[in-house]
N, C-alpha and C positions, 0 to 999 in steps of 0.2 A: 345537478342533473344526473340521471341514471347511467349505468354502464351501457345499457342498450342505446341511449341517446348518443353517447360518445362513439359507439360503434357505427351508428348511422352517419354521424358527422365525418368519421374517417372514410367511410365508403363514398360519401358524396364528394369529399375533397380528393379521394383517389380517382374518381371518375373525371374530375376536373383535370387531374394530372394526366390521365389516360388520353383524353382528347386534345389537351394542349401539347403533349408530347407527340401525338400523331401529327400535329401541325408543324411545330418547329423542328423536330427531328426528321420528319419527312423532307422539309425544305433543305436542311443542312446536308442531306445526301446529294443535292444538286447545286448548291450555291457556288461551289468552286468552278464547275464546268460552265455555269450560267454567267459568272463574271468574265470568264475567258471568252465566251461567245460575244459578250458586250464590248470586248476589246481590252480587258485588263490583263496585265502581265502576270507571270507566276509570282513575282515579288509582291505585287499588289494583292493577289489572292491570299498569300501567306500573311501579309501585313494586316489585312482586314480581319482574317480569322483570329490572329493572335491578339489584335487590339480589342476585338469584340469579347474574347474570353477574359482578357485582363480587366476591362471595364466591368464586365459582368460579375467578376468576383470582387474587385477593389471597392466598388460602390456599395457593396452589401454592408460594410462596416458602418458607413454613414446612415444608410436607410434603416439599419437595425437600431441604432441609437435613437433616431428620430421617432421610430415606431414605438419604442419603449416610453419615450418622454410624452408623446401625444396620446398613446393608447388607441390610436385610430388604425387598428390592424386591418380592418376590412377596406378602408380607404386605400391603403397601400396595396392591398391585394387586387382591387379593381383597377387602379391606375396601372399597376405593373402588368397584370394579365392583358389589359386592353392594348398596351404598347407592345407587349411580348407577342401577342397573337395576330393583331391586325397588320403588323409590319410584314408578315409573311405573304398574305395574298396581294398586298400592294406591290410586291416584286413583279407581279404579272403585268404591270403597266409601266415599268421602268424602261427607258430607252437608252440610258447611259449607265456605265459601270459605277460612276461616282454616286448616283442616286441609289443604285442597288446596294453599294457598300454602306451608305448611310443607313439604309433600312436594316441591313444585317447587324450593324452595330446597335441600332435602336432596339432590335429584338433582344439582344443580350442585356441592354440597359433595362428593359422591361422586366426581365427575370431578376435583375439585381434589386429593383425596387420592391418587388413582391415577395422575394424568397425569405428574408428574415422574419417578416411579419407572418407569413404563411407557416413557417416552421414553428414559430411561437404558438400560434393557434393550434396547430397539430399536436404540439407537446402537451397542451392542456388536456386534450381528449385522449392522447396516447397514454398518459399516466393513469387514466381511469381504467383502461383495459390491459395495461402492461405496456410500457414504453417500447420495448423491443418489438412486440407483436404489432402494436399500433403503427409504428413507422415502417415495419416490414410489409404490412398489408398495403399501405399506401405506395411503397416502392414496387410491389408486385404489379399493381394496376398501372403504375407509371411505366414500367418496362414493357408491359403489353402494348401500350401506346407507342413506345420507342420502336417496337418490332413492326407494328402495323403501319406506322407512318411512311417509312421508306417503301414498303410493299404497295401501299395505296398510291403513292406518287408514281412509282414505277409502272403500275397498271395504267394510270391516266396517260403517262407519257407514251407507253406502248400503244395504247388505243389511238393516239393522235400522232403517231410517228410519221404519217404521210405529210404532215404539215411542215416537217423539218425540225431540227433540234431546238432552235430558238423558240419557235411558236409552240412546240409541244411542251417545252419547259414552262413557258408562260401559262399555258392551259393547266398544267399540273399545279402551279402555284395558286391559280385562281380557284381550283377545286378544293384547295386546303382551307378555304373560307368556311367550308361545311363543318369540319371538326372544330375549327376555331369558335364558331357560333355555338356549337353544342357545349363546348367547355365553358363558355360564358353563361349559358343557360344553367348548367349545374352549379356554377359559382353563385349565381343569383339565388338559386334554390337553397344552397347552403347558408347564405346570409339570411334569407327569409326564415328558414327553419331554426337557425342557431345564431342569432344576432350578437350574443355575448359568449364566445367560446371560453373566456376566462372562468366562467362559472363551473366548468368541468373540474377545475383544479380544486381539490379538497383544501379547505382552510387549514393550513399547518404553519407552525412557527418555525421559520428558517433561522437558525442561530446566526448565520453569517450571510449577508446579502451581497457582499462584495466578492470579487473574483479572488479565490484563495490560491495557495501554492499548488493544490492538486489540479486546478484548472490550467495553470501554467504548464505543469508536467504533461497534461493531456494535450495541450496545443502543440508542445514540442514533439510529442509522440506522433500526433496527427500529421505534422509537417514532414517528419521523416517518412511516414507511410505514403503520403502523397508524392513526395520527391522520388521515391523508389518504385512507383507504380507507373509503368509505361503506358502511353496512349496507344489505342489500337492502331491508328495510322502508322506508327513505327513498326508494330508487328506485321501489318499488311505490307508495308514497304519491304521488310525483311523477307517475307514469304515470296513476294514477287521477284525481288532481286536475286534470291538464291534458287529460283525456279522450284520452290517447294510446293506451292499451291498456285493454280492457274488464276489469272486476274479475275475472270468471271466468277470464280468460286469464293473469292475473298469476302464479298458481301454476305454470302451464305454462312461463312465461318463467324462473321460478326453477329448475324442473327442468332446463331447457336449460342454465342457468348451472352447475348442479351437474355435468352431464355434461361440459361444457367444462372445469370444474375437474379432474375425474378424469383426462381425457386430457392436460391441460396439466401436471399433476403428474408423470405418467410421462415426458413429453417433456423438461421442464425438469430433472427429477431426473437423467436420463441426460446431459443437456447439462452439468449441474454437474460430474459425474464426469469429463467430458472437458475442459472449459475453466475450471472453477473458479468463482470469484466473479463472473466476467463474465456467467454465466448469470442470477444474481440481479439484476445491474444491468440486463441486457437485459429481463428479465420485468417489472421495476419500471418501466422506460421505457414498455413496452407498456401496463401497467395504469394509468399516469398519464393515458392518453388517455380512460379510461372516462367521467370527469366531463364534459368538454366534449362528447363524443359523445352521452351520454344526457340531459344536462340542458339543452343548448342547441339541440337539434334536434327537429323534429317528423317527420322522415323515418324511416319504419320501417327501411329498410336501414341507415341511419346509426346508429339506436338499437340495432339488433341487433349491429352492429359494436362498439358501446360495451359491450354485454352480454358479447360475446366477450372484449374486453379485461379486463372485470371478472372473468370466470371464469378467465382466464389468471393474473391477479394473485393470486386466491385459491388456485389450484392451486399456484403457485410458493411462496406463503407457507407452505403446509402441508407442502411437501416440502423445498425448498432451505434455508429458514431453520433447520430443525432439523438438517439435514445439516451446515451450517456449524459449528454448535456442537459436533457430534461430532468435527470436525477441529480445533477451536480449543481445547477444554477437555480436561484429563486425565480418565481414566475415573472416578477416585475423587471428582471434584468435579462430575461431569456432571449428576447429579440436581439439585444446588443451582443449577447454571447454568440448567437448564431451568426450574426453579421461578422464578428471578429473571427470566428472559426472559419467561415467561408472565405473571407479575405486572405487569411494565412494559408488555408488549404489551396486556394487558387494560385497564390504566389509560389508556394512550394511545388505545386504540380508543374507550373510553367517553367520554373528554374530547373527542376529535375528532368523534365522532358527535353529541354534544350541541352542539358549536360549529357543525357543519355544519347541524344542524337549525335553529339560531338564524339563521345566515346565509341559509338558504333563505327564511325569512320576511322578512328584510330585503331581499335581492336575490340572485337565483340566481347571477349572475355572480360574486359574492363567494365563494359556496360553491365554484364551479368553480376560481377562482383559488387558494383555500386548498388544495383537494385536490391540484391540479397542482403547486403550489410545495412542498407538504409532501413529495410523493414525489420531487421533484427534489432536495430536501435529503437525503432518504434515500439517493439515489444518490451524493451527494457524500460522505457519511460511509462508505458501503460502499467507495468508491474509496480511502479513507484506509487501509484494511486492506492491509498489505503482502502481496505474492504470494510464492509459494514454499512450502517445507515448514515446517509449524508444529508442532514437537515430534513429533506422531504422525501428521500428514497434511497434504495440500496443500489450501489454500483455493481 
């Protein structure tokens, strides 16, 4: 198929991401308070959130392997998106926190089912237009949805505030059925228009189809990158505890970070197609500055510079890191590679977040040092990857 066809596929799947992110990112902005209103304790809220993320990442290794073996990428996509999206509006009819918790975990499981297969299909088209640009364009649309979802839900809750918090939250979850259905419509259109995304991949002879040493170095580097990259809730916690940014303004700061993420994904995705792995090293170097700028300063301009660095790091992670795998791994092993990558990334992120939370309570400077050094170690392992052509593409 042509480059134009590949571009159309990326746009269609990007629109799937936009409306699916509207659905579950919108819901995630209120699931914590909603569980609390249903009677869950703070411990339960934290446990459900952590369990959902752990399952959402850990299962990707298994689903990636099965997707590669069966080659039924679209089947995994439809099952995953169905569970991922319909679990959200079903929150509107829950009366107990146990059922709501089950739906929250099910939503993350749905993402685990469809993510490796979806990334593999995207990689076939992305390599046709430039892997960096292809994944960056999808991430750009994805982040637009991540920004619009919480705003859409906030509007629905605001318009129904007279019903009380619990009823207004339920009304908001119910309205998220709209973007969920739109996402599935675009997914169906994508499947109808491009039933075999594998045909985007140019027939090339890959010298080595097994995972080689460079992939191991890459996974180690990615693990350090994930471990040293703080979750935004920790940043928000710091801003509120230190009285740096008012509580009502913290979501606006997050929205700004998501906007920077979207723009950075496009820029660094294009840059990767031009200069290769240097783009990932450059973006990681920039993102390593977010911790000292945000945690050690009380100056608003400096803090916002740190937020910009954080957004740049997140945008590069969502575009370049997947593009590298598209050039590093043979097509028939790519879903497995994405599954392994996501599982290790999630585990490292979880462990790093827990450690940084602990270090924050001990001494903030220790958190900053860990974050900074972990990302420098990531750069070191990225630099070990040899340059030049790698079977089917340039790193």
